[in-house]
C-alpha positions as a Markdown table, in Angstrom:
| # | Residue | x | y | z |
|---|---|---|---|---|
| 1 | Met | 0.0 | 0.0 | 0.0 |
| 2 | Pro | 1.6 | 3.3 | -1.0 |
| 3 | Gly | 2.5 | 5.7 | 1.8 |
| 4 | Lys | 1.5 | 3.3 | 4.6 |
| 5 | Met | 1.0 | 5.3 | 7.8 |
| 6 | Glu | 3.2 | 4.3 | 10.8 |
| 7 | Ala | 1.8 | 4.1 | 14.3 |
| 8 | Gln | 3.6 | 6.6 | 16.4 |
| 9 | Pro | 3.6 | 6.8 | 20.2 |
| 10 | Gln | 1.1 | 9.1 | 21.9 |
| 11 | Asp | 3.9 | 11.0 | 23.7 |
| 12 | Gly | 5.0 | 14.2 | 22.1 |
| 13 | Pro | 3.0 | 17.2 | 20.8 |
| 14 | Trp | -0.3 | 15.3 | 20.9 |
| 15 | Pro | -2.7 | 16.0 | 23.7 |
| 16 | Lys | -3.9 | 13.0 | 25.8 |
| 17 | Leu | -7.6 | 12.7 | 24.7 |
| 18 | Glu | -10.2 | 10.8 | 26.6 |
| 19 | Pro | -11.4 | 7.7 | 24.7 |
| 20 | Ile | -15.0 | 8.4 | 25.6 |
| 21 | Arg | -14.9 | 11.8 | 23.9 |
| 22 | Thr | -13.0 | 10.7 | 20.7 |
| 23 | Gly | -14.5 | 7.2 | 20.4 |
| 24 | Leu | -18.2 | 8.0 | 20.7 |
| 25 | Arg | -17.7 | 10.7 | 18.1 |
| 26 | Gly | -15.7 | 8.4 | 15.8 |
| 27 | Arg | -12.6 | 10.5 | 15.8 |
| 28 | Cys | -8.9 | 9.7 | 15.8 |
| 29 | Pro | -7.7 | 8.7 | 19.3 |
| 30 | Arg | -4.5 | 10.7 | 18.9 |
| 31 | Cys | -5.5 | 14.1 | 17.3 |
| 32 | Gly | -9.3 | 14.0 | 17.8 |
| 33 | Gln | -9.8 | 15.5 | 14.3 |
| 34 | Gly | -9.5 | 12.6 | 11.8 |
| 35 | His | -12.2 | 10.1 | 11.2 |
| 36 | Leu | -12.0 | 6.6 | 12.6 |
| 37 | Phe | -14.5 | 4.9 | 10.3 |
| 38 | Gln | -14.6 | 4.4 | 6.6 |
| 39 | Gly | -18.2 | 3.0 | 6.6 |
| 40 | Phe | -20.7 | 2.2 | 9.3 |
| 41 | Leu | -18.3 | -0.2 | 11.2 |
| 42 | Lys | -15.3 | -0.5 | 8.9 |
| 43 | Leu | -12.2 | 1.2 | 10.3 |
| 44 | Arg | -10.0 | 3.3 | 8.1 |
| 45 | Asp | -6.4 | 2.4 | 7.5 |
| 46 | Gly | -5.3 | 5.5 | 9.4 |
| 47 | Cys | -6.0 | 9.1 | 10.3 |
| 48 | Glu | -6.1 | 11.5 | 7.4 |
| 49 | Val | -5.1 | 14.4 | 9.7 |
| 50 | Cys | -2.2 | 13.1 | 11.9 |
| 51 | Gly | -1.2 | 9.9 | 10.0 |
| 52 | Leu | -1.8 | 7.5 | 12.9 |
| 53 | Ser | -2.1 | 3.9 | 11.6 |
| 54 | Tyr | -5.1 | 2.1 | 13.0 |
| 55 | Asp | -3.3 | -1.3 | 12.7 |
| 56 | Phe | -3.2 | -1.5 | 16.5 |
| 57 | Ala | -7.0 | -1.6 | 16.7 |
| 58 | Asp | -8.7 | -4.9 | 17.4 |
| 59 | Pro | -12.0 | -4.5 | 19.2 |
| 60 | Ala | -13.0 | -8.1 | 18.2 |
| 61 | Asp | -16.5 | -8.9 | 19.5 |
| 62 | Gly | -16.5 | -6.3 | 22.2 |
| 63 | Pro | -19.1 | -4.0 | 20.7 |
| 64 | Ala | -21.4 | -6.9 | 19.9 |
| 65 | Phe | -21.0 | -8.3 | 23.5 |
| 66 | Phe | -22.1 | -5.0 | 25.0 |
| 67 | Val | -25.0 | -4.6 | 22.6 |
| 68 | Ile | -26.2 | -8.1 | 23.3 |
| 69 | Cys | -26.0 | -7.6 | 27.1 |
| 70 | Phe | -27.4 | -4.1 | 27.3 |
| 71 | Gly | -29.5 | -3.7 | 24.2 |
| 72 | Cys | -30.8 | -7.0 | 22.9 |
| 73 | Val | -31.8 | -8.5 | 26.2 |
| 74 | Pro | -34.0 | -5.6 | 27.2 |
| 75 | Ala | -35.5 | -5.2 | 23.7 |
| 76 | Val | -36.3 | -8.9 | 23.4 |
| 77 | Thr | -37.7 | -8.9 | 27.0 |
| 78 | Phe | -39.9 | -5.9 | 26.0 |
| 79 | Ala | -41.2 | -7.8 | 22.9 |
| 80 | Leu | -41.9 | -11.0 | 24.9 |
| 81 | Leu | -43.7 | -9.2 | 27.7 |
| 82 | Leu | -45.8 | -7.2 | 25.2 |
| 83 | Glu | -46.8 | -10.5 | 23.6 |
| 84 | Ile | -47.5 | -12.2 | 26.9 |
| 85 | Trp | -49.5 | -9.4 | 28.5 |
| 86 | Leu | -51.4 | -8.0 | 25.5 |
| 87 | Ser | -51.2 | -10.6 | 22.7 |
| 88 | Pro | -51.3 | -7.8 | 20.1 |
| 89 | Ala | -51.6 | -8.2 | 16.4 |
| 90 | Trp | -48.4 | -8.7 | 14.4 |
| 91 | Trp | -48.3 | -5.1 | 13.2 |
| 92 | Val | -48.1 | -3.8 | 16.7 |
| 93 | His | -44.8 | -5.6 | 17.1 |
| 94 | Leu | -43.8 | -4.3 | 13.7 |
| 95 | Val | -44.3 | -0.7 | 14.9 |
| 96 | Thr | -43.1 | -1.1 | 18.5 |
| 97 | Ser | -40.7 | -4.0 | 19.0 |
| 98 | Leu | -38.8 | -3.8 | 15.7 |
| 99 | Pro | -37.9 | -0.1 | 16.0 |
| 100 | Phe | -37.0 | -0.7 | 19.6 |
| 101 | Leu | -34.7 | -3.6 | 18.6 |
| 102 | Ile | -33.0 | -1.5 | 15.9 |
| 103 | Val | -32.5 | 1.5 | 18.2 |
| 104 | Thr | -31.0 | -0.6 | 21.0 |
| 105 | Cys | -29.0 | -3.1 | 18.9 |
| 106 | Val | -27.8 | -1.4 | 15.7 |
| 107 | Leu | -27.3 | 2.2 | 16.6 |
| 108 | Pro | -24.9 | 1.7 | 19.6 |
| 109 | Leu | -22.5 | -0.6 | 17.6 |
| 110 | Arg | -20.5 | 2.3 | 16.0 |
| 111 | Pro | -20.0 | 4.4 | 19.1 |
| 112 | Leu | -19.1 | 1.4 | 21.2 |
| 113 | Lys | -16.5 | 0.2 | 18.6 |
| 114 | Gly | -15.0 | 3.7 | 18.4 |
| 115 | Trp | -14.8 | 3.8 | 22.2 |
| 116 | Leu | -13.1 | 0.4 | 22.4 |
| 117 | Val | -10.6 | 1.3 | 19.7 |
| 118 | Cys | -9.7 | 4.7 | 21.3 |
| 119 | Ser | -9.4 | 3.0 | 24.7 |
| 120 | Gln | -6.9 | 0.5 | 23.2 |
| 121 | Phe | -4.8 | 3.5 | 22.0 |
| 122 | Phe | -5.2 | 5.5 | 25.2 |
| 123 | Phe | -4.2 | 2.7 | 27.5 |
| 124 | Lys | -1.6 | 1.3 | 25.1 |
| 125 | Ala | -3.3 | -2.1 | 25.0 |
| 126 | Gly | -1.4 | -5.0 | 23.5 |
| 127 | Glu | -1.0 | -8.7 | 23.6 |
| 128 | Gly | -0.2 | -10.2 | 26.9 |
| 129 | Arg | 3.4 | -11.4 | 27.5 |
| 130 | Ile | 4.9 | -13.6 | 30.1 |
| 131 | Ala | 7.7 | -11.7 | 31.9 |
| 132 | Asp | 11.1 | -13.4 | 32.2 |
| 133 | Gly | 12.6 | -13.5 | 35.6 |
């Protein structure tokens, strides 16, 4: 890839930015100006402003885990309780349960992924190593 951006340490002229502020907005964890995402959930190769490579980023299934625990479970519980208590027509679920599922399960994915990526940079996360000695 031509002009591949190198990951640089956070020390130096860059301010120490809180991951919650940069990640939820989808901004570069180092400069806070560049974009983190290329699409809805696809990370860019690097920051277009400061040149930070996003090769360090590996949020894995973290965003999905948080969404399942804090979004899907309450949304599905709502849909099931609605069905048990009221037994509404199918279209009631279409206009209540489906939007609730989308809002609680799809919309939080991007901010959560951004927060996890920025947290990895902020806390200098890396693979675990066994210390010699």
